[in-house]
C-alpha positions in Angstrom: 13.2 -3.1 -7.0 15.2 0.0 -6.0 12.2 2.4 -5.7 10.6 2.8 -2.1 7.3 0.8 -2.0 5.7 3.9 -0.5 6.7 6.2 -3.5 5.1 3.6 -5.9 1.8 3.8 -4.6 2.0 7.8 -4.8 3.1 7.7 -8.1 0.2 5.1 -9.1 -2.6 7.3 -7.4 -1.3 10.0 -9.8 -2.0 8.2 -12.5 -5.1 6.3 -11.6 -6.6 9.8 -10.4 -5.9 10.9 -13.6 -7.4 8.0 -15.7 -10.3 8.1 -13.0 -9.7 4.5 -12.1 -11.5 5.0 -8.8 -11.0 1.6 -7.6 -7.5 1.4 -7.7 -7.6 5.4 -6.0 -9.4 3.7 -3.2 -6.7 1.2 -2.8 -3.6 3.5 -3.4 -5.5 5.7 -0.6 -5.6 3.1 1.9 -2.5 1.7 1.4 -0.8 5.1 1.9 -3.3 6.2 4.9 -3.7 3.1 6.4 -7.2 1.0 6.6 -8.4 2.9 9.6 -11.5 0.7 10.2 -9.8 -2.3 10.0 -12.2 -3.2 7.4 -11.9 -4.8 3.9 -8.3 -5.3 5.0 -6.6 -7.6 1.8 -5.5 -10.8 2.8 -2.0 -10.2 1.9 -1.9 -7.9 4.9 -3.0 -10.7 7.0 0.2 -11.8 8.7 0.2 -14.7 11.2 2.3 -14.4 14.6 3.0 -16.4 17.8 0.5 -16.2 20.8 2.4 -15.0 24.4 1.3 -14.0 28.0 2.9 -12.0 30.6 2.6 -12.7 34.3 2.7 -10.0 36.8 6.5 -9.5 36.6 6.6 -9.4 33.4 8.0 -12.6 32.6 7.1 -13.7 28.8 5.3 -17.3 28.3 3.8 -18.8 25.3 0.0 -19.7 25.1 -0.6 -22.6 23.8 -4.1 -23.6 22.2 -4.1 -27.5 21.9 -8.3 -28.5 21.2 -8.8 -26.2 18.6 -6.5 -25.5 15.3 -8.9 -23.0 14.0 -9.4 -20.9 17.0 -5.7 -21.0 17.3 -5.6 -19.9 13.5 -7.9 -17.3 14.3 -6.2 -15.3 17.6 -2.7 -16.0 15.9 -4.3 -13.7 12.8 -3.2 -10.2 12.6 -4.3 -7.7 10.0 -1.4 -5.0 9.3 -3.5 -2.0 9.1 -0.8 0.2 9.4 0.0 2.9 6.3 2.6 1.5 3.7 5.7 3.4 4.3 4.9 2.7 7.9 5.7 -0.7 7.4 8.6 0.2 5.2 9.9 1.6 8.4 9.5 -1.4 10.6 11.4 -3.3 8.1 14.2 -1.1 8.0 14.3 -0.3 11.4 16.2 -3.1 12.8 13.9 -4.6 15.1 13.2 -8.5 14.8 9.5 -8.7 15.9 6.5 -6.6 16.7 4.7 -7.2 19.5 0.7 -6.9 18.2 -1.8 -5.9 21.1 -5.6 -7.6 21.1 -8.4 -5.2 21.2 -9.0 -4.7 25.3 -12.5 -6.7 25.2 -10.9 -9.6 23.3 -7.8 -9.3 25.3 -10.3 -9.8 28.9 -11.8 -12.4 27.3 -8.3 -14.1 26.9 -6.9 -13.5 30.5 -10.0 -15.6 31.2 -9.0 -18.3 29.7 -5.0 -18.0 30.4 -4.9 -18.3 34.2 -2.1 -16.2 35.7 -1.3 -13.9 32.5 -2.2 -10.1 32.9 -1.2 -9.4 29.2 -1.7 -11.4 25.9 -0.2 -10.5 22.6 0.8 -11.8 19.4 4.6 -11.9 18.0 5.0 -10.8 14.7 8.3 -11.3 13.2 9.3 -8.4 10.9 10.7 -10.4 8.1 6.8 -11.6 7.7 5.9 -7.5 6.6 8.1 -8.2 3.8 5.2 -10.1 2.5 3.5 -6.7 2.2 5.7 -4.8 1.0 5.9 -7.3 -2.2 2.7 -8.2 -2.6 1.8 -3.9 -2.8 4.5 -3.7 -5.5 3.5 -6.8 -7.3 0.2 -5.1 -7.5 1.4 -2.2 -9.4 3.4 -4.4 -11.5 0.9 -5.9 -12.7 -1.6 -2.9 -13.2 0.8 -0.9 -15.1 1.3 -3.9 -17.5 -2.6 -3.9 -17.8 -2.7 -0.2 -19.4 0.2 -0.8 -21.6 -1.8 -3.7 -22.9 -4.4 -1.2 -23.7 -1.8 1.3 -25.1 -0.5 3.1 -22.3 3.1 3.3 -21.7 3.8 4.0 -18.1 7.5 3.6 -17.7 7.8 7.6 -18.3 6.6 8.2 -22.0 3.9 7.2 -24.6 6.4 6.6 -27.6 4.2 6.3 -31.2 2.6 8.8 -32.9 0.3 11.3 -31.2 -2.7 9.3 -32.6 -1.6 6.3 -30.9 -1.6 8.2 -27.2 -4.8 9.7 -27.7 -6.6 6.6 -28.5 -4.8 4.6 -25.9 -6.0 7.1 -23.1 -9.5 7.5 -24.9 -10.1 3.7 -24.1 -9.0 4.1 -20.6 -10.8 7.0 -19.8 -13.4 8.3 -22.6 -11.6 11.6 -22.9 -8.8 12.4 -24.8 -5.5 13.6 -22.9 -2.1 13.4 -22.9 -0.3 12.2 -20.1 3.7 11.7 -19.1 4.4 9.5 -15.8 7.6 10.9 -15.2 8.2 14.2 -13.3 6.3 16.3 -16.0 2.6 15.4 -17.0 1.5 16.8 -20.4 -2.5 17.6 -20.2 -5.3 18.2 -22.9 -7.4 20.2 -20.5 -5.6 22.4 -18.3 -8.4 24.8 -17.3 -8.8 23.2 -13.9 -5.2 21.4 -13.8 -3.3 20.9 -10.5 0.2 20.9 -12.1 2.3 23.3 -14.3 2.2 22.7 -17.4 5.5 23.8 -20.1 4.4 25.2 -23.4 5.8 23.7 -26.5 7.7 26.0 -28.5 7.0 28.7 -26.4 9.6 31.3 -24.7 8.3 30.6 -21.1 9.7 27.9 -19.7 9.3 26.0 -16.2 12.4 23.8 -14.6 12.3 21.4 -12.3 15.1 19.9 -10.5 12.9 17.2 -8.8 8.9 17.3 -8.5 7.6 15.4 -5.4 4.0 14.6 -6.5 
């Protein structure tokens, strides 16, 4: 729980790339870079705010929809497409609420409904953003549990005999390789590896105090 969610997702991206888990790679990239096209935004990123409008003097007034609860729910729904690190900054930034604008075309239609308003927007409480962080953390947690059930220990080392390690990774990727999910990655095939490898039983060594993946 002490590790930032954005760091967990970066670590998951490295591991998913090595395991050739394309679905998890795409998910990690979307979480780190944001859902830029606004499509396929996970439901856990859909928060609900309160509908407000402001007049020519900038005074804020609530916009109430009483005739259609379904329409009211749609208008107050705010898909958070921002990168996960940006959401972390929102939660830790000290602000209590965030103003979320509509698409300009949607806002023009709403201005015709709410007479006297010059701008229509939604107010989302920052505390609700924590549910996004919790959902992403839970997703990574459940994924690593599934890997452990298949024989991979992703807590920092694999443990057990080398044969068990190889079989566990082969079950996930179809190719024998050894991965350690810590600051050091041991890789069976290193002809095109982007990582520096510390040789075993060799006078040539490399020491890293910290490796920012």
